[in-house]
C-alpha positions in Angstrom: -8.6 29.6 -6.3 -11.2 28.5 -8.9 -13.9 30.7 -10.3 -17.6 30.1 -9.4 -18.4 28.7 -12.8 -15.5 26.1 -12.5 -16.9 25.0 -9.2 -20.5 24.8 -10.5 -19.3 22.8 -13.6 -17.3 20.4 -11.3 -20.3 19.8 -9.1 -22.4 19.1 -12.3 -19.8 16.6 -13.4 -19.8 14.9 -10.0 -23.6 14.8 -10.0 -23.8 13.3 -13.5 -21.1 10.8 -12.6 -23.0 9.6 -9.5 -26.2 9.4 -11.5 -24.5 7.4 -14.2 -22.9 5.0 -11.8 -26.2 4.4 -10.0 -28.0 3.8 -13.3 -25.1 1.6 -14.5 -25.3 -0.6 -11.5 -29.0 -1.0 -12.0 -28.6 -1.7 -15.7 -26.2 -4.5 -14.8 -29.1 -6.3 -13.3 -31.2 -5.7 -16.4 -32.9 -2.4 -15.5 -33.2 0.2 -18.3 -30.0 0.3 -20.3 -31.4 3.3 -22.2 -31.4 5.4 -19.1 -27.8 4.5 -18.3 -26.8 5.3 -21.9 -28.5 8.7 -21.7 -26.8 9.5 -18.4 -23.5 8.5 -19.9 -24.0 11.1 -22.7 -25.0 13.7 -20.1 -21.8 12.9 -18.1 -19.7 13.3 -21.2 -21.4 16.6 -22.0 -20.8 18.0 -18.5 -17.1 16.9 -18.7 -16.8 18.6 -22.1 -18.3 21.8 -20.8 -15.9 21.8 -17.9 -12.9 21.2 -20.1 -14.0 23.9 -22.5 -14.4 26.4 -19.7 -11.1 25.5 -18.1 -9.3 26.2 -21.4 -10.4 29.9 -21.3 -10.8 30.4 -17.5 -8.2 32.8 -16.2 -8.4 31.3 -12.7 -7.7 27.8 -14.0 -4.9 28.9 -16.3 -3.2 30.9 -13.5 -3.6 27.9 -11.2 -1.8 25.7 -13.7 1.0 28.3 -14.0 1.6 28.2 -10.3 2.1 24.4 -10.3 5.8 23.3 -10.3 7.2 22.0 -13.5 7.1 18.2 -13.7 10.9 18.2 -14.5 11.5 19.9 -11.2 9.6 17.2 -9.3 11.6 14.3 -10.6 14.4 13.1 -8.4 17.7 11.8 -9.9 17.8 8.0 -10.2 19.2 6.3 -7.1 22.0 3.8 -7.5 21.3 0.3 -6.1 23.2 -0.6 -3.0 26.0 -3.1 -3.5 26.6 -2.2 -7.2 29.6 -0.3 -8.2 29.1 2.0 -11.1 32.1 2.3 -13.4 32.9 5.5 -15.2 34.6 5.1 -18.6 
């Protein structure tokens, strides 16, 4: 469960991302590159704020601790059918 600030920051990132993508598609057609650049900076700022908050947020940290270890998720390699593996 994420804290309220995490959710608000995530929504801000998504809003900035959609604004940037919209402005970028317009700038592709020659409409206001400055606006697209400004919105890119705002997107990066929102992402930075979210990352900074997640580094100290107890809810986000405890959520990461509950996730299984990557090593536990890996399956042993499968042998290919028809090949005989020799043990020395």
